[in-house]
C-alpha positions in Angstrom: -0.2 0.2 0.1 1.3 3.4 -0.9 2.0 5.9 1.7 0.0 9.3 0.8 1.2 11.4 3.8 4.1 13.9 3.9 7.6 12.6 4.6 8.5 11.9 8.3 10.8 15.1 8.5 10.9 13.8 12.2 13.3 10.9 11.0 15.7 13.2 9.0 16.0 15.5 11.9 16.3 12.8 14.5 19.1 11.0 12.9 20.9 14.4 11.9 21.0 15.2 15.5 22.0 11.5 16.9 24.8 11.9 14.0 25.9 14.8 15.6 26.0 13.4 19.3 28.3 10.4 17.7 30.5 12.6 16.1 30.8 14.3 19.4 31.2 10.7 20.9 34.1 10.1 18.5 36.1 13.3 19.2 35.4 13.1 23.0 37.3 9.9 23.4 34.5 8.0 24.4 34.4 4.2 23.4 34.2 3.1 20.0 31.2 1.1 20.1 29.3 4.1 21.6 30.2 6.2 18.2 29.4 3.2 15.8 25.9 2.2 17.6 24.7 6.0 17.5 25.9 6.2 13.8 24.0 3.0 13.0 20.9 4.8 14.8 21.6 7.7 12.9 21.9 5.9 9.4 18.2 4.0 10.1 16.7 6.8 10.6 18.0 8.9 7.7 17.1 5.6 5.6 13.8 5.6 7.0 13.3 9.4 5.7 14.2 8.5 2.4 12.2 5.7 2.2 9.1 7.8 3.4 10.2 10.5 0.6 10.1 7.4 -2.3 6.8 6.0 -1.3 4.7 9.1 -1.5 2.1 9.8 -4.5 3.6 11.7 -7.1 6.9 12.2 -5.6 9.2 13.9 -8.0 13.0 14.1 -6.7 14.2 17.6 -6.4 17.9 19.1 -6.3 17.7 18.8 -2.4 17.3 15.0 -2.7 20.2 14.6 -5.1 22.2 16.9 -2.7 21.4 14.5 0.1 22.2 11.4 -1.8 25.2 12.6 -3.3 26.6 13.4 -0.2 25.9 9.9 1.2 27.3 8.0 -1.9 30.3 10.6 -1.1 30.7 9.5 2.6 30.5 5.7 2.1 33.4 6.4 -0.6 35.2 8.2 1.9 34.9 5.3 4.2 36.4 3.1 1.8 39.6 5.5 1.6 39.6 5.8 4.9 39.8 2.0 5.9 40.5 0.5 2.9 42.8 2.4 0.9 44.2 4.2 3.8 44.3 7.9 2.0 43.7 10.5 5.0 44.2 13.7 2.3 41.9 12.2 0.1 39.3 10.8 3.0 39.2 14.5 4.3 38.3 16.0 1.0 35.4 13.5 0.4 34.4 13.6 3.7 34.1 17.5 4.1 32.6 17.6 0.4 29.5 15.3 1.5 29.0 16.8 4.7 28.7 20.2 2.0 26.6 18.6 -0.2 24.5 17.2 2.8 24.0 20.6 4.5 23.1 22.3 0.9 20.3 20.1 0.6 18.9 20.5 4.1 19.0 24.3 3.3 17.4 23.9 0.3 14.8 21.3 1.4 14.1 23.8 4.2 13.8 26.9 2.0 11.6 25.2 -0.9 9.4 24.0 2.1 8.9 27.7 3.4 8.5 29.1 0.1 5.7 26.4 -0.5 3.8 27.7 2.4 4.3 31.1 1.6 2.1 30.7 -1.4 
């Protein structure tokens, strides 16, 4: 059965908040399992958001979604260069580019929502 309601933005915002907590936990020296548990929860919530976006009837991808998905793909590629191929400079470039794309996508999503409600 298709979902006809709006995407669950609570999944997105909760996922972003947990992701921020995961990186804070990683930077403050907490055990590694705390970081990975929080990261897994954040990825799960953001995946639920994307599933709810794709299930909306009449959905057409916008620029903000392409930016967010490109950011996700760049993060996965960056993790390869961090763990498998060990190229720290390339990892940094890819990771921070991915974060920039995801933030730009979030800003565009918020802007397009504000613009639609003001009409």
